[in-house]
KEKE-3310 file (N, C-alpha, C; in steps of 0.2 Angstrom, whole numbers, plus 5000, padded with zeros to 4 digits):
npx = (4672:4664:4655:4653:4640:4634:4634:4626:4613:4610:4609:4599:4601:4607:4621:4629:4627:4633:4646:4648:4647:4659:4669:4667:4661:4649:4636:4628:4613:4613:4608:4607:4620:4626:4619:4624:4638:4637:4632:4643:4653:4647:4647:4660:4666:4679:4685:4691:4706:4716:4709:4702:4713:4717:4706:4705:4718:4726:4736:4735:4746:4761:4778:4792:4807:4822:4838:4845:4839:4842:4845:4838:4831:4825:4818:4808:4802:4797:4787:4777:4774:4769:4758:4750:4748:4741:4729:4724:4721:4731:4744:4762:4778:4794:4811:4828:4842:4854:4864:4870:4871:4870:4862:4851:4846:4843:4833:4823:4820:4815:4804:4796:4793:4784:4773:4769:4759:4765:4780:4789:4803:4819:4833:4850:4858:4859:4852:4849:4850:4840:4828:4827:4824:4811:4803:4803:4795:4783:4779:4773:4782:4788:4800:4809:4816:4829:4832:4834:4840:4842:4846:4839:4827:4819:4813:4797:4793:4786:4791:4796:4803:4814:4819:4834:4845:4841:4841:4855:4859:4852:4857:4871:4871:4866:4877:4886:4880:4882:4895:4905:4918:4927:4921:4917:4912:4904:4900:4888:4889:4894:4889:4876:4861:4854:4864:4874:4867:4865:4878:4879:4871:4878:4890:4884:4880:4892:4897:4888:4891:4903:4914:4929:4930:4937:4942:4948:4941:4930:4924:4920:4908:4898:4885:4884:4886:4899:4907:4905:4912:4925:4927:4927:4937:4948:4946:4948:4962:4968:4980:4974:4960:4942:4930:4917:4905:4895:4886:4880:4870:4861:4865:4879:4882:4881:4892:4902:4901:4905:4919:4923:4922:4931:4943:4944:4938:4924:4907:4895:4906:4919:4918:4905:4891:4880:4867:4857:4841:4834:4831:4824:4833:4841:4836:4841:4854:4870:4878:4860:4855:4857:4849:4843:4827:4818:4802:4799:4789:4778:4784:4784:4770:4765:4772:4765:4752:4754:4758:4746:4737:4744:4741:4727:4726:4735:4740:4743:4753:4770:4773:4780:4785:4791:4796:4796:4810:4816:4825:4830:4834:4844:4855:4868:4875:4885:4891:4905:4921:4934:4950:4949:4958)
npy = (5113:5114:5129:5142:5147:5135:5127:5135:5135:5121:5119:5127:5140:5157:5163:5171:5166:5154:5158:5164:5153:5146:5155:5159:5171:5176:5172:5157:5147:5131:5119:5124:5127:5114:5108:5115:5112:5098:5098:5104:5095:5084:5089:5091:5103:5116:5129:5144:5148:5157:5168:5171:5176:5187:5195:5197:5201:5193:5179:5168:5161:5157:5162:5152:5153:5144:5142:5131:5117:5104:5102:5094:5100:5112:5105:5100:5112:5116:5107:5111:5123:5120:5112:5121:5132:5125:5122:5135:5139:5141:5139:5134:5140:5134:5140:5136:5142:5137:5141:5152:5169:5177:5169:5168:5181:5181:5172:5178:5188:5179:5174:5185:5188:5178:5183:5181:5181:5184:5181:5169:5168:5161:5167:5167:5176:5188:5200:5214:5217:5208:5212:5225:5223:5217:5225:5236:5232:5231:5219:5207:5200:5186:5183:5169:5159:5165:5180:5197:5205:5219:5231:5231:5236:5246:5240:5235:5220:5204:5191:5174:5165:5155:5151:5153:5157:5152:5139:5136:5139:5129:5117:5118:5119:5107:5098:5104:5100:5087:5086:5090:5101:5106:5111:5111:5121:5119:5130:5137:5148:5163:5175:5173:5176:5166:5156:5164:5167:5155:5152:5162:5158:5147:5153:5160:5150:5144:5155:5158:5146:5148:5144:5146:5154:5146:5152:5146:5134:5136:5133:5136:5130:5126:5122:5110:5092:5089:5100:5099:5087:5091:5101:5095:5086:5095:5100:5088:5086:5095:5100:5098:5091:5093:5087:5087:5091:5105:5106:5116:5112:5098:5091:5094:5089:5075:5073:5076:5065:5055:5059:5057:5043:5039:5043:5033:5034:5033:5037:5040:5038:5043:5055:5068:5072:5085:5091:5102:5105:5093:5084:5071:5061:5061:5053:5041:5040:5032:5033:5037:5054:5067:5082:5099:5102:5110:5117:5113:5111:5118:5131:5134:5133:5144:5155:5155:5158:5171:5178:5176:5184:5196:5199:5201:5212:5224:5235:5233:5233:5226:5209:5198:5183:5171:5155:5142:5131:5115:5103:5087:5073:5060:5047:5051:5059:5059:5056:5065:5058:5059:5063:5061:5055)
npz = (4818:4834:4839:4852:4850:4845:4856:4865:4858:4858:4871:4875:4880:4881:4872:4880:4892:4891:4890:4903:4911:4906:4910:4922:4927:4931:4942:4938:4937:4945:4939:4926:4923:4924:4913:4902:4903:4900:4887:4881:4883:4876:4862:4861:4863:4864:4873:4865:4869:4865:4859:4871:4879:4871:4873:4887:4890:4896:4898:4906:4910:4919:4921:4925:4933:4936:4945:4943:4937:4940:4953:4967:4977:4971:4961:4969:4974:4962:4960:4969:4964:4951:4955:4962:4953:4943:4950:4952:4939:4930:4918:4916:4911:4910:4914:4914:4921:4923:4933:4928:4927:4915:4907:4914:4913:4899:4898:4905:4896:4886:4892:4894:4881:4878:4884:4897:4912:4924:4934:4942:4952:4955:4958:4950:4956:4950:4953:4952:4938:4934:4941:4936:4923:4924:4931:4923:4913:4920:4925:4936:4949:4959:4971:4975:4988:4986:4992:4987:4996:5008:5001:4990:4992:4985:4975:4972:4976:4979:4991:4995:5007:5017:5034:5034:5042:5055:5052:5050:5063:5071:5065:5069:5083:5086:5083:5092:5104:5104:5107:5099:5094:5085:5072:5055:5041:5026:5014:5003:4988:4994:4989:4987:4996:5004:5007:5013:5025:5031:5035:5044:5054:5058:5063:5074:5082:5086:5093:5103:5111:5115:5108:5099:5083:5069:5054:5044:5043:5036:5020:5004:4993:4978:4979:4972:4971:4967:4971:4985:4988:4984:4993:5005:5005:5005:5018:5026:5023:5031:5044:5057:5056:5055:5067:5064:5051:5045:5032:5019:5009:5004:4993:4992:5004:5001:4992:5001:5010:5001:4999:5012:5014:5004:5010:5020:5032:5044:5045:5057:5065:5065:5059:5060:5050:5044:5035:5023:5018:5016:5005:4995:4993:5005:5014:5010:5009:5014:5029:5033:5031:5043:5043:5039:5037:5024:5019:5004:4994:4999:4999:4985:4982:4990:4984:4972:4976:4981:4969:4961:4970:4968:4955:4955:4964:4962:4968:4981:4996:4996:5000:5011:5015:5026:5029:5042:5047:5051:5062:5056:5063:5059:5055:5053:5061:5076:5094:5099:5098:5100:5091:5073:5065)
capx = (4673:4658:4656:4649:4633:4631:4632:4620:4607:4608:4608:4593:4602:4611:4629:4632:4626:4638:4652:4648:4649:4666:4674:4665:4661:4643:4632:4623:4610:4617:4605:4609:4628:4627:4617:4629:4644:4635:4632:4650:4656:4644:4649:4667:4668:4684:4685:4697:4710:4719:4704:4701:4718:4717:4701:4707:4725:4730:4738:4735:4753:4767:4785:4796:4815:4826:4845:4848:4833:4845:4845:4832:4827:4821:4813:4802:4799:4793:4781:4772:4772:4765:4751:4746:4746:4735:4723:4722:4719:4737:4750:4768:4783:4800:4817:4833:4847:4861:4868:4873:4867:4868:4857:4845:4843:4841:4827:4818:4818:4811:4797:4792:4791:4779:4768:4767:4756:4770:4786:4792:4810:4824:4839:4857:4862:4859:4846:4848:4848:4833:4823:4827:4820:4804:4799:4803:4789:4778:4777:4773:4787:4788:4806:4808:4822:4834:4830:4839:4843:4839:4848:4834:4820:4816:4809:4791:4792:4785:4796:4794:4810:4814:4823:4840:4850:4839:4843:4862:4860:4850:4862:4877:4869:4865:4883:4889:4877:4885:4902:4910:4920:4930:4915:4918:4906:4905:4895:4887:4892:4893:4886:4869:4859:4853:4870:4877:4863:4866:4884:4878:4868:4884:4894:4881:4879:4898:4898:4884:4894:4910:4919:4932:4929:4943:4940:4950:4936:4924:4926:4914:4906:4893:4878:4884:4889:4906:4910:4905:4917:4931:4928:4928:4944:4952:4946:4951:4969:4971:4984:4969:4954:4936:4926:4910:4904:4889:4886:4874:4865:4861:4869:4886:4884:4882:4899:4906:4900:4909:4926:4925:4923:4937:4948:4945:4934:4917:4902:4898:4911:4925:4916:4898:4889:4874:4866:4852:4836:4830:4829:4822:4839:4844:4834:4843:4861:4873:4871:4855:4858:4854:4848:4838:4821:4814:4795:4800:4783:4774:4787:4781:4763:4765:4774:4760:4747:4756:4757:4739:4735:4747:4738:4721:4727:4742:4742:4744:4760:4774:4772:4787:4784:4797:4793:4801:4814:4817:4831:4828:4839:4845:4861:4875:4879:4886:4895:4912:4925:4941:4953:4946:4963)
capy = (5114:5117:5136:5144:5147:5129:5125:5139:5133:5114:5119:5131:5146:5162:5163:5175:5162:5149:5162:5165:5146:5145:5160:5160:5178:5177:5166:5153:5142:5125:5115:5127:5126:5107:5106:5118:5108:5092:5099:5106:5088:5080:5092:5091:5110:5118:5136:5147:5151:5163:5173:5174:5180:5194:5200:5199:5203:5189:5172:5163:5158:5160:5160:5150:5153:5141:5143:5124:5112:5097:5102:5091:5105:5116:5101:5100:5119:5116:5103:5115:5129:5118:5110:5127:5135:5121:5123:5142:5140:5144:5135:5137:5139:5134:5141:5134:5147:5133:5145:5157:5175:5180:5165:5170:5187:5179:5168:5183:5191:5174:5173:5191:5188:5174:5187:5178:5186:5185:5177:5166:5169:5160:5170:5165:5181:5194:5203:5221:5217:5204:5216:5231:5221:5215:5231:5241:5230:5231:5212:5205:5195:5184:5180:5163:5156:5169:5187:5201:5209:5226:5236:5231:5238:5251:5236:5232:5213:5199:5186:5168:5163:5151:5154:5150:5158:5148:5132:5135:5138:5122:5111:5118:5118:5099:5096:5106:5096:5080:5086:5093:5108:5108:5110:5114:5123:5119:5134:5139:5154:5168:5181:5172:5177:5160:5153:5168:5167:5149:5153:5167:5154:5143:5157:5162:5145:5144:5161:5157:5141:5150:5140:5151:5152:5145:5154:5140:5128:5138:5132:5138:5126:5130:5119:5104:5087:5089:5105:5096:5082:5094:5105:5090:5083:5101:5100:5082:5087:5100:5097:5097:5091:5094:5081:5087:5096:5107:5107:5121:5109:5090:5089:5095:5084:5069:5074:5075:5058:5051:5060:5054:5036:5037:5044:5028:5036:5031:5042:5046:5036:5047:5062:5069:5077:5088:5094:5107:5105:5087:5082:5064:5057:5062:5047:5035:5039:5028:5032:5042:5060:5072:5088:5104:5102:5116:5115:5115:5111:5124:5137:5135:5135:5151:5159:5156:5162:5178:5180:5177:5190:5202:5201:5204:5218:5226:5241:5232:5233:5220:5204:5194:5177:5167:5149:5139:5125:5110:5098:5080:5069:5053:5043:5054:5063:5055:5060:5066:5052:5061:5064:5057:5052)
capz = (4826:4837:4842:4858:4848:4844:4863:4867:4854:4860:4879:4876:4883:4877:4871:4885:4898:4890:4892:4910:4913:4905:4913:4929:4928:4934:4945:4934:4941:4945:4934:4919:4922:4922:4906:4897:4903:4897:4880:4879:4882:4870:4856:4860:4862:4867:4872:4861:4874:4862:4859:4878:4881:4868:4876:4894:4890:4901:4895:4911:4910:4923:4919:4931:4931:4941:4944:4941:4938:4942:4960:4969:4981:4966:4958:4974:4974:4956:4961:4972:4959:4946:4958:4964:4947:4940:4955:4951:4932:4926:4916:4918:4906:4914:4911:4918:4920:4924:4937:4924:4927:4908:4904:4918:4909:4892:4899:4907:4889:4882:4896:4893:4874:4878:4887:4904:4917:4930:4934:4949:4950:4959:4954:4951:4960:4945:4956:4950:4931:4933:4943:4931:4917:4925:4933:4917:4909:4924:4926:4943:4951:4966:4971:4979:4991:4986:4993:4984:5001:5009:4996:4984:4995:4981:4971:4975:4974:4985:4992:4999:5009:5023:5040:5033:5048:5060:5050:5052:5070:5073:5064:5072:5090:5086:5083:5098:5109:5103:5110:5094:5095:5079:5067:5049:5037:5018:5012:4996:4986:4999:4986:4988:5003:5008:5009:5018:5031:5034:5038:5049:5059:5060:5067:5080:5087:5089:5097:5110:5115:5117:5104:5094:5076:5064:5047:5039:5043:5032:5013:5000:4987:4974:4980:4968:4975:4966:4976:4992:4988:4984:4999:5011:5004:5007:5025:5029:5022:5036:5050:5062:5052:5059:5069:5061:5046:5043:5025:5018:5006:5005:4987:4994:5009:4998:4990:5007:5012:4997:5001:5019:5013:5001:5015:5025:5038:5044:5047:5061:5070:5064:5058:5059:5044:5044:5028:5023:5013:5017:4998:4996:4993:5011:5018:5007:5009:5019:5033:5032:5032:5047:5039:5040:5032:5021:5016:4997:4990:5001:4996:4978:4983:4993:4979:4967:4979:4981:4962:4960:4973:4966:4949:4957:4968:4960:4972:4988:4998:4995:5005:5012:5019:5028:5032:5047:5045:5057:5061:5055:5065:5056:5057:5051:5067:5083:5099:5098:5101:5099:5085:5068:5061)
cpx = (4666:4659:4652:4642:4630:4629:4626:4613:4605:4606:4601:4595:4606:4618:4632:4632:4632:4645:4653:4650:4656:4671:4672:4664:4654:4640:4627:4620:4613:4614:4607:4616:4629:4625:4622:4636:4643:4635:4639:4654:4654:4646:4657:4670:4674:4685:4692:4701:4714:4715:4702:4706:4719:4712:4702:4714:4729:4731:4737:4741:4758:4773:4789:4803:4819:4833:4848:4842:4836:4845:4838:4828:4823:4816:4807:4798:4794:4787:4775:4770:4767:4758:4747:4744:4740:4729:4720:4720:4725:4741:4756:4773:4790:4806:4822:4840:4854:4866:4872:4869:4865:4862:4850:4842:4840:4834:4821:4815:4813:4804:4793:4789:4785:4772:4765:4764:4760:4775:4788:4799:4814:4830:4845:4861:4862:4853:4845:4846:4841:4828:4822:4823:4813:4800:4798:4797:4783:4775:4778:4778:4787:4795:4806:4815:4827:4832:4836:4843:4840:4841:4844:4827:4816:4812:4803:4789:4790:4790:4793:4801:4809:4819:4830:4845:4848:4841:4851:4863:4858:4855:4868:4876:4869:4872:4887:4886:4880:4893:4907:4911:4924:4925:4917:4912:4908:4899:4894:4890:4889:4889:4878:4867:4857:4859:4874:4873:4864:4873:4883:4875:4874:4888:4891:4881:4886:4899:4895:4887:4901:4915:4922:4931:4936:4940:4942:4946:4930:4927:4920:4914:4901:4886:4878:4887:4897:4910:4910:4911:4924:4933:4930:4935:4949:4952:4949:4959:4972:4975:4979:4962:4948:4934:4919:4910:4896:4889:4879:4869:4866:4865:4877:4887:4885:4889:4903:4906:4905:4917:4928:4926:4929:4943:4949:4942:4927:4913:4896:4903:4917:4923:4909:4897:4882:4873:4860:4848:4831:4827:4828:4828:4842:4842:4837:4851:4864:4878:4866:4857:4854:4854:4843:4833:4818:4807:4795:4794:4779:4777:4784:4774:4762:4766:4768:4754:4748:4756:4750:4736:4737:4743:4731:4721:4734:4745:4744:4751:4763:4773:4778:4785:4790:4794:4798:4804:4814:4822:4828:4834:4839:4851:4868:4879:4879:4890:4902:4916:4932:4943:4950:4951:4969)
cpy = (5117:5124:5137:5145:5140:5126:5128:5136:5126:5114:5123:5137:5151:5161:5166:5170:5156:5152:5163:5158:5145:5149:5162:5167:5180:5171:5163:5147:5135:5120:5117:5126:5119:5105:5109:5114:5101:5093:5101:5099:5084:5083:5092:5099:5112:5126:5139:5151:5157:5169:5176:5178:5187:5198:5202:5202:5199:5182:5167:5158:5161:5158:5158:5149:5150:5142:5136:5119:5105:5097:5099:5096:5109:5112:5100:5107:5119:5112:5107:5121:5126:5116:5116:5131:5132:5122:5130:5144:5142:5138:5138:5135:5139:5136:5139:5138:5143:5137:5150:5164:5178:5176:5166:5176:5186:5176:5173:5186:5186:5174:5179:5191:5183:5177:5184:5183:5188:5180:5175:5165:5166:5162:5167:5170:5188:5198:5209:5221:5213:5209:5222:5229:5220:5221:5236:5239:5230:5224:5210:5200:5193:5181:5174:5161:5161:5177:5191:5205:5216:5231:5236:5233:5243:5247:5234:5225:5209:5194:5180:5165:5158:5154:5151:5151:5153:5141:5131:5135:5132:5117:5112:5117:5110:5096:5097:5101:5089:5080:5089:5100:5111:5106:5114:5116:5123:5124:5134:5145:5160:5174:5180:5172:5171:5157:5157:5168:5160:5149:5157:5163:5150:5147:5159:5156:5144:5149:5160:5151:5142:5147:5145:5149:5152:5147:5149:5134:5130:5137:5132:5132:5130:5126:5112:5099:5087:5094:5103:5091:5086:5098:5100:5087:5089:5101:5094:5082:5092:5096:5094:5096:5091:5087:5081:5092:5098:5109:5110:5118:5102:5088:5089:5090:5077:5068:5073:5068:5053:5052:5057:5046:5034:5038:5038:5029:5034:5037:5038:5044:5041:5054:5063:5073:5079:5092:5100:5106:5099:5085:5074:5060:5056:5056:5040:5034:5034:5031:5038:5049:5064:5078:5093:5104:5109:5113:5117:5116:5117:5130:5139:5137:5142:5156:5161:5160:5170:5181:5181:5183:5196:5204:5204:5210:5221:5232:5239:5232:5226:5216:5200:5189:5173:5161:5146:5133:5121:5105:5091:5076:5062:5050:5046:5058:5059:5059:5060:5061:5053:5062:5059:5053:5051)
cpz = (4828:4840:4848:4856:4847:4851:4866:4864:4857:4867:4880:4880:4879:4877:4877:4892:4897:4892:4899:4913:4912:4909:4920:4931:4931:4937:4939:4938:4940:4940:4927:4918:4920:4915:4901:4897:4900:4889:4877:4878:4877:4863:4855:4860:4866:4867:4869:4866:4871:4862:4866:4880:4878:4871:4883:4895:4895:4897:4900:4911:4915:4920:4926:4929:4937:4940:4941:4943:4940:4949:4963:4973:4976:4962:4963:4974:4967:4956:4964:4968:4954:4949:4959:4958:4944:4944:4953:4944:4928:4924:4917:4912:4910:4910:4916:4917:4921:4928:4933:4924:4920:4905:4908:4914:4902:4893:4901:4900:4885:4885:4894:4886:4873:4882:4893:4908:4923:4930:4942:4948:4956:4956:4955:4955:4956:4947:4952:4942:4930:4935:4939:4925:4918:4927:4928:4913:4913:4925:4933:4944:4958:4966:4977:4982:4992:4986:4990:4990:5002:5004:4990:4986:4990:4976:4974:4973:4981:4985:4996:5001:5015:5028:5039:5039:5054:5058:5052:5059:5073:5072:5068:5080:5091:5087:5089:5104:5109:5105:5105:5095:5088:5073:5061:5045:5030:5016:5005:4994:4991:4996:4986:4995:5007:5011:5014:5025:5035:5038:5044:5055:5062:5065:5074:5085:5090:5094:5104:5114:5117:5114:5099:5087:5072:5057:5042:5039:5039:5024:5009:4994:4983:4974:4975:4973:4973:4970:4983:4993:4988:4991:5005:5011:5006:5015:5029:5028:5027:5041:5056:5059:5057:5061:5067:5056:5046:5036:5023:5012:5006:4999:4989:5000:5006:4995:4995:5009:5008:4998:5007:5018:5009:5005:5020:5031:5038:5047:5051:5066:5070:5063:5057:5053:5045:5038:5029:5017:5014:5010:4999:4997:5001:5016:5015:5006:5014:5023:5031:5035:5037:5043:5042:5035:5030:5018:5009:4993:4992:4999:4989:4978:4985:4988:4974:4970:4979:4974:4960:4963:4971:4959:4950:4961:4967:4965:4979:4990:4997:5001:5005:5017:5020:5032:5037:5044:5052:5056:5061:5057:5062:5059:5056:5056:5073:5087:5097:5102:5101:5092:5079:5064:5065)
residu = (MET:PRO:THR:ILE:HIS:ASP:VAL:ALA:ARG:GLN:ALA:GLY:VAL:SER:ALA:SER:THR:VAL:SER:HIS:VAL:ILE:ASN:ARG:THR:ARG:HIS:VAL:ARG:GLU:ASP:THR:ARG:LEU:ARG:VAL:LEU:HIS:VAL:MET:ASP:GLU:LEU:GLY:TYR:GLN:PRO:ASN:ARG:LEU:ALA:ARG:SER:LEU:ARG:SER:ARG:ARG:THR:HIS:THR:PHE:GLY:VAL:LEU:LEU:PRO:ASN:SER:ALA:ASN:PRO:PHE:PHE:ALA:GLN:VAL:LEU:LEU:GLY:ILE:GLU:ALA:GLU:SER:TYR:ASP:CYS:GLY:TYR:SER:THR:ILE:LEU:GLY:ASN:ALA:ASN:ASP:GLU:PRO:ASP:ARG:GLU:LEU:ASP:TYR:ILE:ASP:ILE:LEU:LEU:SER:LYS:GLN:VAL:ASP:GLY:ILE:LEU:LEU:VAL:SER:THR:GLY:ALA:TYR:ARG:GLN:ALA:LEU:ASP:LEU:LEU:THR:ALA:ARG:GLY:ILE:PRO:VAL:VAL:MET:ILE:ASP:ARG:SER:PRO:GLY:GLU:GLU:TYR:ASP:ASP:PHE:ALA:ILE:ASP:THR:VAL:LEU:THR:GLU:ASN:ALA:GLN:GLY:GLY:LEU:LEU:ALA:THR:ARG:HIS:LEU:LEU:ALA:LEU:GLY:HIS:ARG:ARG:ILE:ALA:CYS:ILE:SER:GLY:PRO:ILE:ARG:LEU:VAL:PRO:SER:ALA:ARG:ARG:VAL:THR:GLY:TYR:ARG:GLU:ALA:LEU:ALA:GLU:ALA:GLY:VAL:PRO:LEU:ASP:GLU:GLY:LEU:ILE:VAL:ALA:GLY:ASP:PHE:THR:HIS:GLU:SER:GLY:TYR:ARG:ALA:CYS:ARG:THR:LEU:LEU:ALA:ARG:PRO:GLU:PRO:PRO:SER:ALA:LEU:PHE:VAL:CYS:ASN:ASP:LEU:MET:ALA:VAL:GLY:ALA:LEU:CYS:ALA:ILE:HIS:GLU:ALA:GLY:LEU:ALA:VAL:PRO:GLU:HIS:ILE:SER:VAL:ALA:GLY:PHE:ASP:ASP:ILE:PRO:LEU:ALA:SER:PHE:THR:VAL:PRO:ARG:LEU:THR:THR:ILE:ALA:GLN:PRO:ALA:GLU:GLU:VAL:GLY:ARG:ARG:ALA:VAL:ARG:LEU:LEU:VAL:ASN:ARG:LEU:SER:ALA:PRO:GLU:THR:PRO:SER:ARG:HIS:GLU:ARG:LEU:PRO:VAL:ARG:LEU:VAL:GLU:ARG:ASP:SER:CYS:GLY:PRO:PHE:ARG:GLY:ALA:ASN:VAL)
# end
């Protein structure tokens, strides 16, 4: 295998110059840099990443921990994470908690054993245990999508979130503007901050319109299409079923569409459905799903930038970014036409 000294000899420069070209640690004249790169390519020289890691005490690797990698929203977030990490010179190691808090904590241990430089975490809800583990080891962490809440302010962490309450408000206002008053909500797990805030937006929209809240019209799911299907069947079986649904993610909305079809009802003629996330599938359901769009890839990219900045300036105050959401009107919502059954 060619060495750095072989490259230096053939390029007519010192080994330290070759090192500066590889690591970008000092300015090197452009003609010299190009000559070094040409010789590296000609000889097939590959820098020893392990040796560089030992010297710098950095692995240039980020750990990424998702609650459920099968969820298309998190797949889009991961696309942004991987793209930005690559652009910044980092690789990623992925862990899937499968919505199990204990598995999340096990994966944190695994990622720490891999000596990752930092962790990008979408928590299952095991906030306290996860943050205790990470801060005890002094590992920088950026929490994505799921903020631990104000009771965790003693942890110096960066976060990238979206305007979840605003999304719930926009979706419910849209249904109200179409004349619906009996609007149900299929929520995610209320212990998760994003889900709770989406329901808060739903409640606020009803209150500002002067529509009494029926607590029986709020049914919890778990962000899977199966739970959306079950929750919708429960709502349709009520003596006075809703004329519209605000569903707190698109996967559950897909399950709800299936339950409505099985009940012999049409969307939006008999019942309107609005989702949350704007996953790619939302454009291909029948009918196409009206939903709240989150900038999933940009969420991932922003999180990586915060982590890179944290590594270069560890003493800076915590940063909290909150990205906007928007209503995407498609075909699954229509005007209120009276009782749906």
